[in-house]
C-alpha positions, -999 to 999 in steps of 0.1 A, spaced: 4 -231 -197 -22 -208 -183 -54 -225 -173 -88 -209 -177 -110 -218 -148 -144 -208 -137 -143 -204 -99 -172 -193 -79 -157 -178 -47 -181 -179 -18 -177 -156 12 -193 -163 45 -202 -129 60 -217 -126 94 -239 -97 99 -249 -87 135 -285 -74 135 -293 -51 164 -329 -48 173 -341 -16 190 -367 -22 216 -392 6 220 -396 16 257 -431 25 270 -441 61 269 -428 81 299 -453 96 323 -429 125 331 -437 160 321 -400 165 312 -398 180 276 -385 157 249 -354 178 243 -341 172 278 -342 134 274 -307 119 275 -291 115 240 -276 83 227 -238 86 224 -225 92 189 -211 62 172 -173 61 172 -157 66 138 -140 35 124 -102 35 125 -81 44 94 -60 16 79 -30 20 56 -37 2 24 -1 -2 12 22 13 -14 26 -15 -40 6 -8 -71 -1 -40 -91 -5 -67 -65 -25 -70 -32 -19 -100 -10 -39 -113 20 -40 -144 41 -63 -163 18 -47 -153 -16 -33 -128 -40 -49 -103 -63 -27 -93 -92 -27 -81 -128 -27 -112 -150 -6 -119 -180 -35 -125 -204 -48 -89 -206 -34 -55 -195 -68 -46 -179 -78 -78 -160 -74 -86 -123 -66 -122 -114 -70 -139 -81 -48 -167 -67 -64 -188 -40 -39 -201 -15 -60 -231 -5 -65 -245 -41 -33 -231 -57 -53 -219 -87 -55 -185 -104 -86 -172 -122 -99 -139 -134 -118 -121 -107 -151 -128 -125 -177 -155 -118 -191 -157 -153 -175 -186 -174 -187 -171 -207 -173 -136 -199 -146 -123 -223 -133 -98 -197 -132 -69 -221 -157 -43 -208 -173 -28 -177 -198 -56 -173 -169 -77 -160 -159 -73 -124 -123 -82 -133 -119 -55 -159 -113 -18 -159 -99 7 -184 -65 23 -182 -37 15 -157 -49 -6 -128 -37 -6 -92 -48 -28 -64 -54 -21 -27 -66 -45 0 -83 -38 34 -86 -71 52 -102 -54 82 -133 -47 61 -148 -81 54 -177 -68 34 -157 -49 7 -120 -55 12 -107 -49 -23 -101 -15 -40 -94 -12 -77 -78 21 -88 -81 29 -125 -61 57 -141 -68 67 -177 -46 91 -195 -60 120 -215 -50 112 -252 -45 149 -258 -22 153 -228 -41 185 -218 -55 171 -186 -44 150 -156 -53 113 -158 -88 105 -148 -87 84 -116 -116 62 -106 -116 42 -74 -139 11 -71 -144 -11 -42 -159 -46 -41 -163 -79 -23 -135 -103 -21 -150 -123 -50 -153 -92 -72 -190 -90 -67 -208 -58 -58 -183 -36 -75 -192 1 -71 -176 33 -82 -168 53 -50 -146 81 -62 -136 101 -93 -107 126 -94 -88 145 -121 -72 175 -105 -37 162 -101 -14 132 -101 -25 108 -73 0 89 -52 -4 52 -51 -2 50 -13 -37 53 2 -54 48 36 -91 41 43 -117 37 71 -151 21 66 -164 55 54 -135 75 38 -104 70 17 -74 93 20 -47 101 -6 -21 127 -16 -21 144 -50 6 164 -68 -10 196 -81 -1 232 -93 -12 260 -69 -32 284 -91 -21 314 -70 17 307 -71 20 284 -101 42 262 -79 40 225 -73 22 214 -41 11 182 -24 -26 181 -14 -41 157 12 -77 147 3 -105 129 21 -131 112 -1 -164 99 13 -169 64 0 -207 65 -1 -209 93 -27 -174 103 -37 -175 138 -21 -140 152 -19 -126 175 8 -90 189 7 -77 186 42 -42 200 38 -18 215 13 20 213 15 46 232 -5 73 204 -1 76 168 -11 52 147 11 44 110 13 19 89 32 36 64 56 7 49 76 -24 54 96 -41 45 129 -72 55 148 -82 89 132 -47 98 123 -25 97 92 13 94 94 31 114 68 67 125 59 81 156 44 114 146 27 140 167 9 169 149 -7 196 165 -27 231 157 -39 247 167 -6 219 165 20 191 144 33 164 157 56 130 145 66 102 152 91 77 125 101 44 139 115 8 129 121 -24 146 111 -57 141 130 -83 141 103 -111 151 127 -93 182 140 -66 190 115 -40 191 142 -5 181 132 21 166 156 58 163 149 70 127 155 105 124 142 132 145 124 165 134 108 191 152 88 224 144 72 231 178 57 267 183 48 278 148 60 291 127 32 302 91 33 321 95 1 321 118 -30 287 106 -41 266 96 -11 254 113 21 265 97 54 242 70 67 212 84 85 181 72 104 149 61 87 114 57 101 87 31 93 51 34 102 31 3 112 -4 8 127 0 28 159 37 22 161 66 42 146 98 21 142 130 41 140 163 26 127 194 47 133 231 42 131 246 29 164 282 19 155 303 9 125 278 -5 100 253 -15 127 220 1 137 195 1 166 158 -4 161 134 14 185 96 13 186 74 42 196 38 36 206 21 67 192 -11 61 211 5 56 245 36 78 240 60 51 251 93 40 234 114 9 237 144 -7 221 135 -37 198 169 -48 185 205 -38 188 235 -42 165 215 -49 133 239 -49 103 234 -25 74 253 -11 45 247 14 18 242 52 17 216 50 44 206 25 71 179 8 49 169 17 14 134 2 19 114 -18 44 81 -36 48 63 -54 76 54 -91 70 52 -123 90 57 -104 123 90 -89 111 104 -57 97 122 -67 64 150 -42 56 166 -41 22 202 -28 20 223 -24 -11 259 -11 -17 281 -4 -47 308 -30 -53 343 -17 -46 354 -24 -82 325 -4 -96 310 -34 -114 276 -30 -99 258 -34 -66 250 -62 -41 226 -63 -12 208 -83 15 176 -82 34 176 -82 72 145 -97 88 141 -84 124 116 -102 146 95 -75 162 86 -97 192 121 -107 204 145 -85 185 164 -113 168 174 -109 132 187 -129 103 202 -121 69 185 -132 37 208 -132 7 183 -136 -21 193 -112 -49 184 -104 -85 209 -108 -113 217 -71 -107 226 -78 -70 195 -61 -56 177 -79 -28 144 -95 -36 114 -73 -28 86 -87 -7 53 -72 -21 30 -91 2 22 -123 19 -3 -151 22 -5 -175 51 24 -196 37 41 -176 10 58 -143 2 49 -126 -31 81 -116 -50 79 -92 -80 110 -98 -102 113 -81 -136 88 -75 -163 78 -95 -195 65 -83 -228 30 -97 -232 5 -97 -260 -33 -99 -256 -65 -98 -277 -86 -68 -266 -117 -51 -280 -108 -17 -294 -129 15 -294 -146 6 -326 -157 -28 -312 -132 -47 -332 -107 -72 -317 -72 -59 -316 -38 -73 -305 -22 -53 -277 14 -55 -265 24 -44 -231 48 -50 -202 36 -66 -170 54 -74 -138 64 -110 -132 52 -122 -98 64 -153 -80 53 -172 -49 80 -183 -24 75 -205 6 84 -185 37 107 -212 50 127 -212 17 129 -174 18 143 -173 53 168 -200 43 178 -180 12 167 -209 -11 156 -195 -44 126 -218 -50 103 -194 -68 70 -205 -84 55 -182 -111 22 -167 -101 2 -173 -133 
């Protein structure tokens, strides 16, 4: 049974106050413009905010879309084991903009733990009822408790990708649009200033493009083109201050087929901070993992003979608990479905282990985030009903599907012990 709690989350924020001491007036006749200038403040580094849409996990807890309303954000606190709406007012019905936990439309969550002042981003996408315009996207940011929520960006020129990156001053995202000149589909890279929402288009691409990661003042992106008989991708980085693009990695499996339906296994690349991890076939159903330091330009082997199976080396991967978690699936020989495993590769020593937790369909469990002691596992959806306030101000019953989230102790996950606890 869901408990309704009033939790006042307190944050201890340390602010360093710098005092500028005024020096005595100089007796020199040197003109003011020749005085030495203070160095410009370095721009804050860009951080990748993740690619999962309806949950954002950090060391202290988990933000997620709760089951009691389609428009309300809940917070699970790791220390207390309690979940509450992201709102500090016990009397709040969580039905309008006066509530820090509520927003209209579809909600997506992003977390920047390196920004202690305002680490949480809430992305609200509202469809145009007439279908004549793109969804209206609003991006809010707020303190970890939900307080201080401010609207920092509005956008309605295309379909915004869920993957985003941000510095202390800007947010970066890709949008699918139609080029007015050619009437063809393009991907546009935008920079939005968080202080006032000013948008600047940095790049436009005429091929499928996704955001993989970020570090320093650079974004790591990938052009990918998959077809029935070929797979090709180019990973590159963009310096947002200069616009310069640098090729990082290319792979192609054009014309090479593993069977009548799937391309031959090929390499994949994963971005993590300043590092690019490349997993590529290195034998019969085994792969080698290398790590390239993009800042230093150095490369080293992390792990050898990592097992894999499926149409490519890894169908998906994420970084958690100091490891690269690689999900692999494969069709059963009798055609009755699929089965898969996750391989957890320790990035420090290169050791790996297989985790055999799978859904009823044979697909490996996804890890959508982590707290200090748990992994967050999304597994299926449930039909929910909720009381909401309609446009006319009357209470209505709404039915909707929401992702079912579970917490799993990390030790149980590594041991393939399915001891899930519902996040509710």
